[in-house]
C-alpha positions as CSV (number, residue, x, y, z in Angstrom):
1,M,0.0,0.1,-0.1
2,I,1.5,3.6,-0.8
3,S,2.0,5.7,1.9
4,I,0.0,9.0,2.3
5,K,2.6,11.2,2.0
6,E,3.8,9.5,-1.1
7,L,0.1,9.9,-2.5
8,A,-0.2,13.3,-1.7
9,S,3.2,14.3,-3.3
10,M,1.7,13.0,-6.6
11,I,-1.3,15.0,-6.3
12,D,-2.0,18.4,-8.0
13,H,-4.8,19.8,-5.7
14,T,-7.2,21.4,-8.4
15,N,-9.6,24.4,-8.6
16,L,-10.1,25.8,-12.0
17,K,-13.6,26.9,-11.6
18,A,-14.6,30.3,-13.1
19,Y,-16.3,31.1,-10.2
20,A,-13.7,30.5,-7.7
21,T,-13.6,32.9,-5.0
22,D,-10.6,34.3,-3.0
23,A,-11.7,32.3,-0.2
24,D,-11.9,29.1,-2.2
25,M,-8.1,29.7,-3.3
26,K,-7.2,30.3,0.3
27,K,-8.7,26.9,1.3
28,L,-7.3,25.1,-1.7
29,C,-3.7,26.4,-0.5
30,D,-4.4,25.9,3.1
31,E,-5.4,21.9,2.0
32,A,-2.4,21.8,0.0
33,V,0.0,22.5,2.8
34,R,-2.1,20.6,5.5
35,Y,-1.9,17.3,3.0
36,G,1.6,17.9,1.2
37,F,0.1,18.1,-2.4
38,A,2.7,18.7,-5.1
39,M,0.8,21.9,-6.3
40,V,-2.4,23.8,-6.3
41,A,-3.6,23.7,-10.0
42,V,-5.4,27.2,-10.9
43,N,-6.4,29.4,-13.9
44,S,-3.1,31.9,-14.6
45,G,-5.0,34.8,-13.3
46,Q,-5.1,33.3,-9.7
47,S,-1.1,32.6,-9.7
48,K,-0.1,35.7,-7.7
49,R,-2.8,35.2,-5.2
50,C,-2.1,31.3,-4.6
51,S,1.8,32.0,-4.6
52,D,1.5,34.5,-2.1
53,Y,-0.4,32.1,0.0
54,L,1.8,29.4,-0.5
55,K,5.2,31.3,-0.2
56,G,7.9,29.5,2.0
57,T,5.9,26.2,2.2
58,G,7.6,24.3,-0.5
59,I,4.1,23.5,-2.4
60,H,4.1,24.7,-6.1
61,T,1.7,27.1,-7.8
62,G,0.5,25.5,-11.4
63,A,-0.9,27.8,-13.8
64,A,-3.2,26.2,-16.6
65,I,-2.2,28.1,-20.0
66,G,-4.6,28.4,-23.1
67,F,-7.5,26.8,-20.9
68,P,-9.5,25.0,-21.5
69,L,-9.7,25.1,-25.3
70,G,-6.0,25.7,-26.4
71,Q,-7.3,27.8,-29.1
72,Q,-5.2,30.7,-28.6
73,S,-2.2,31.9,-30.7
74,I,1.5,30.8,-30.0
75,A,2.5,34.5,-28.9
76,S,-0.7,34.5,-26.7
77,K,0.5,31.4,-24.7
78,V,4.0,32.0,-24.5
79,F,2.6,35.5,-22.7
80,E,0.4,34.0,-20.8
81,T,3.1,31.5,-19.6
82,Q,5.5,34.3,-18.9
83,D,3.0,36.2,-17.0
84,A,2.3,33.5,-14.7
85,I,5.9,32.8,-14.0
86,Q,6.1,36.5,-13.2
87,N,3.5,36.3,-10.8
88,G,4.9,33.3,-9.1
89,A,3.9,30.2,-10.7
90,N,6.4,27.3,-10.8
91,E,4.4,24.7,-12.8
92,I,2.9,25.3,-16.3
93,D,0.2,23.0,-17.8
94,Y,-0.8,24.1,-21.2
95,V,-3.4,23.0,-23.6
96,I,-2.2,22.2,-27.4
97,N,-4.0,23.7,-30.4
98,I,-5.9,20.7,-31.3
99,T,-7.3,22.5,-34.5
100,E,-3.7,22.4,-35.9
101,L,-2.8,18.9,-34.9
102,K,-6.2,17.8,-36.8
103,E,-5.1,19.9,-39.9
104,R,-1.6,17.7,-39.5
105,N,-0.1,20.8,-39.0
106,L,2.9,19.2,-36.9
107,Q,5.3,22.1,-37.3
108,Y,2.8,24.2,-35.7
109,I,2.5,21.8,-32.8
110,E,6.1,21.4,-32.4
111,E,6.7,25.1,-32.5
112,E,4.1,25.7,-29.9
113,M,5.3,23.1,-27.3
114,R,9.0,24.3,-27.8
115,S,8.1,27.7,-27.4
116,I,6.4,27.4,-24.2
117,V,8.9,24.6,-23.0
118,S,11.7,26.7,-23.6
119,V,10.0,29.8,-21.4
120,C,9.7,27.0,-18.7
121,K,13.3,25.7,-18.7
122,D,15.0,29.0,-19.0
123,S,12.9,30.0,-15.6
124,S,13.5,26.5,-14.2
125,I,9.6,25.9,-14.2
126,I,7.9,22.4,-14.6
127,S,6.2,22.3,-18.2
128,K,3.2,19.7,-18.7
129,V,1.5,19.6,-22.4
130,I,-2.4,18.8,-22.1
131,F,-3.2,16.6,-25.1
132,E,-7.1,16.6,-24.3
133,N,-7.3,12.9,-25.3
134,C,-11.0,12.8,-25.7
135,Y,-11.0,14.6,-29.0
136,L,-8.2,12.9,-30.6
137,T,-7.5,9.6,-32.4
138,E,-4.8,7.1,-31.4
139,E,-2.7,8.2,-34.3
140,E,-3.0,11.7,-33.0
141,K,-2.1,10.8,-29.7
142,K,0.9,8.7,-30.7
143,L,2.3,11.8,-33.1
144,L,1.9,14.4,-29.7
145,C,4.0,11.8,-27.9
146,E,6.6,11.4,-30.5
147,I,6.7,15.6,-30.8
148,A,7.1,15.5,-27.2
149,L,10.1,13.1,-27.3
150,K,11.7,15.4,-29.5
151,V,11.0,18.7,-27.5
152,G,11.4,17.3,-24.0
153,P,8.6,18.5,-21.5
154,D,8.3,17.2,-18.1
155,Y,5.0,15.9,-18.4
156,I,2.5,15.0,-20.9
157,K,-1.2,14.9,-19.7
158,T,-4.5,13.3,-20.6
159,S,-6.9,16.1,-20.5
160,T,-8.2,19.2,-19.0
161,G,-11.0,17.8,-17.0
162,F,-13.3,20.2,-19.1
163,G,-13.7,18.0,-22.6
164,T,-16.3,15.3,-23.1
165,S,-14.1,12.8,-21.1
166,G,-11.4,12.7,-18.8
167,A,-8.4,10.4,-18.3
168,T,-8.6,6.5,-19.3
169,L,-6.0,4.0,-18.5
170,E,-5.9,3.1,-22.0
171,D,-4.6,6.7,-22.7
172,V,-2.2,6.5,-19.8
173,K,-0.7,3.2,-20.7
174,L,-0.4,4.3,-24.6
175,M,1.3,7.5,-23.5
176,K,4.0,5.7,-21.3
177,N,4.7,3.2,-23.6
178,I,5.9,5.7,-26.1
179,V,7.7,7.9,-23.9
180,G,9.2,5.6,-21.3
181,D,11.2,7.3,-18.6
182,R,11.9,10.2,-20.9
183,I,8.7,12.2,-20.1
184,K,6.3,11.7,-17.3
185,V,2.7,11.3,-17.8
186,K,-0.1,13.1,-15.7
187,A,-3.7,11.7,-15.4
188,A,-6.4,14.3,-15.0
189,G,-9.9,14.3,-15.5
190,G,-12.7,12.4,-13.7
191,I,-10.3,11.0,-11.0
192,R,-12.4,10.8,-8.0
193,T,-11.3,7.9,-5.8
194,L,-8.5,6.2,-4.1
195,D,-8.8,3.2,-6.3
196,D,-9.1,5.2,-9.6
197,C,-5.7,7.0,-8.3
198,L,-3.9,3.7,-7.5
199,A,-5.1,2.3,-10.9
200,Y,-3.6,5.2,-12.8
201,I,-0.5,5.2,-10.9
202,D,0.0,1.4,-11.7
203,A,-0.8,2.4,-15.5
204,G,2.3,4.7,-15.4
205,A,1.0,8.2,-14.3
206,S,3.4,10.2,-12.0
207,R,1.1,12.6,-11.4
208,I,-2.7,12.9,-10.8
209,G,-4.8,15.9,-11.2
210,T,-7.8,15.9,-9.2
211,S,-10.2,18.3,-7.2
212,A,-11.1,15.5,-5.1
213,S,-7.9,15.3,-3.4
214,V,-8.9,15.5,0.1
215,S,-11.3,12.7,0.1
216,I,-8.9,10.6,-1.6
217,I,-6.4,10.9,1.1
218,E,-8.7,10.6,3.7
219,E,-10.0,7.4,1.9
220,L,-6.3,6.1,1.9
221,R,-6.1,7.2,5.6
222,N,-9.4,5.2,6.5
223,R,-8.2,2.3,4.4
224,I,-4.6,2.1,6.2
């Protein structure tokens, strides 16, 4: 059985609601500190608020970029990334431009990924690339994995949690089989229980994105 500390350190504690208040963000950050989660996952505009609340705790602030549709220009996503970092974000989760992938404009996808990952590397920031697998064919998922292997983000991620479906075990296994140990995999979207968490970790995920973080850890505490 995984320990509480170990599982908590693999969870991105998430609140991406459009109507989240300052009190909601404070609660999210307080819970992240109390339970030892890896980071809080928030919309980029909340970066300063959360990084201020988390200052000195060692818990990261993760900013969602191009969220949730990924339809902004490369320049817009790069600016949003830079702005989030300047406001205290130390992890970046960005959504690819799915239209350009569907058009097989792979050069665009690589340029976008390289541009954002480069900004992150220059600032020693963790980068995660969100595929949004619910809209992709298996071939498109494989193509994204191959581009990621060329560019070298820290993580590739299954979903935003705002698409037609979230993570699947099949997708995590597919992604992990292609990138191996060169890139980590984050599973997100619809992960609500301890058994879900453990299944995704067993399939190869190194991070779990969920808004049910506290109940998952409490479920593990009760099981132990």
